[in-house]
N, C-alpha and C positions, 0 to 999 in steps of 0.2 A: 262341033256340037261345041265345045266346052267355050271358042270366043265368041258365037251367038249368045251363049249364057252371059259371057263377062261382057257384053255389049248390050244387051238388055239391063242388066245391073247397073250397068254407068249411066245407061239413060234414066232408070227410076232414080238412081241417086242424084243425078243431076236437074232432075225436075224438080225433085221435092228441095234441091237447098233452094232451087231459083224461087220456090215460092214461099220460102222462108226468109229470105233475103229482100228487105225495102229498100226500095233506093230514098234520095231523102226528096223529091217529088211528091211520092207516094205518101211519103212522111207529112209531106205540108197537106197533099190533099186531104189526109184523115184529119188532120189537125181545123182544116179550115171549117168544116160541115160543124166540130163541136165549137170553134172561136165564132161561127156565123149564129148558131144556135142559143150562145150567154149573150150575143149582142143583141140577139132579138128580145131574149125575155129584159134583159137591162132595158133598154130603149121601151119595153112596156113598162116596165117599173117606174122608169124615171117620167113618161106619161103618165102618168095615175097620179105621181108625188105632184107634179104640176095641174091636175086636174083637182085632186086636196087641195091643194095650197089656195087654187081661187075658191072652192067652195068652204074656206075655212078649218078646216078638217086638220090641224097642223099634225096633230098626232101621228096620224096616219099617211100624213105626207112623209113625214120623218121615216116612218118605218118605211114607205116604198124607197127612201132614198136611199135607204141600208140595203136593202133588197137587189136596186141598181147598181150600190158600189159593190157589194157582192158578187154580180154578173159580171160587171167589167172588170174588176180584180180576176176572176177569174179566165175571162178572156185575154187579159192581158196577159198571162203567166202561159198561156196554151200559145199566143202569136209570140212571145219573147223566143219559146223552142221553137218555131217556126220560121224567126228570124236566124237563128243559130244553123238551122238546118239548109236554109238558102246560101248562107254565107260558106257554111262548109262544103257544099256544093259551087260554091262559083258560081252561081247562075245570077246574075245581073237583075233578070227580072223578076225570079221569086224574091230576091232580098230588097228590092224598090217595093214590089207589092206589101211583101211582109213589113217594112218599115211605114207603109202608108197604113194598114192595118192599126201598127202600135200607135201611131201619129192620132189615130181617129179615136183608138180607145181611149189614149192620154186627155181629149179633150173632152172626151165624154164622163171621165173621172173626174177631172176638174170643174166641168158643169154642175155635174151632181153634187161636188162637193159647194160650190158658191150656191147654190139652192139650199143645199143643208145649212148652210150658215146663213141664209137670208129669212128662212126661216121664225127662229126665234126673235129678231125686230120684227116681223110681222106680228108674232105673239103680245109683242110690246107695243104694238101702234108706230114703232120707228118707222116711216115708210120711207124716210129719205136715205137710211142706209140697207133696208130692205131692198128699195128700188137700185141700188148700187151695185150689188150681189144679184141682185134676180138679172140685171142689164149683162154683167159677168156671165153666169149662168148660161145665160144666151148668147153671148158674143162667141162661148166656148162651143155650144153647139153648132154656130154659123161653120167654126172652122171643123166641127165633125164629119159636117156635109160637102167641106171643101178635101179633106182627104179619102173621106169615100167617095167622093166621085174621080179622084185620083186613081184610085185600087180600081172603080169600075173601065178609068179607061185603058189602065195597063191589063186589065185582061181583055177588052176590047182589039185592043193593039197583038196581042200575044193567044190567040184562040186556039191556037193548036196545044198551048201548056195548060191553060186553064179547064174542066169540065164543066 
C-alpha cells in the first residue's frame, strides 16, 4: 500500500513539474503572439502616419510615427528575447526565424524614422529632401517585406515547429 501512495505521489509531482517547466520552443511560441500583435499595431500606426502625411496632417502623422516606433520597439525587445531562447536551445530553425523577425522589425523602425524625418521637410515645403527620406522609408518597408517573406518561408518549410 505504501508503494502505491509513493508512486501516485511521484506521478503527481512529475506532472506538476512538467507543467511548470517551459521549453525554449514554447517560450518562443508565446513570444510570437505578442511580437505579431505589436507588429500589426505598429503597421497600422505606420500606415496611418502615411495617410496623414498625404493629407497634410503633419502633427497627426508625427504622432502616429511615434506610436509605430513604440510598437516596433516593443516587438524588437520581445524578438531579441526570442532569439536568445532560440540560440540557447541550439535550434537553427528557430534562430533563423527569430533573426528574420528582428531584421524585419529593424527595417520597419528605420522606415518609421525616415518618414518622421521627411515630415518636417514637407512642412517647410522642401520637397527635395522630403522625397529623399520618403523614398528611403519606402525602401526600408520593401526590405521589411523581404524579411517577412523569409520568415514565412521558414514556417512553410518547417510546419511541425510552428503552430
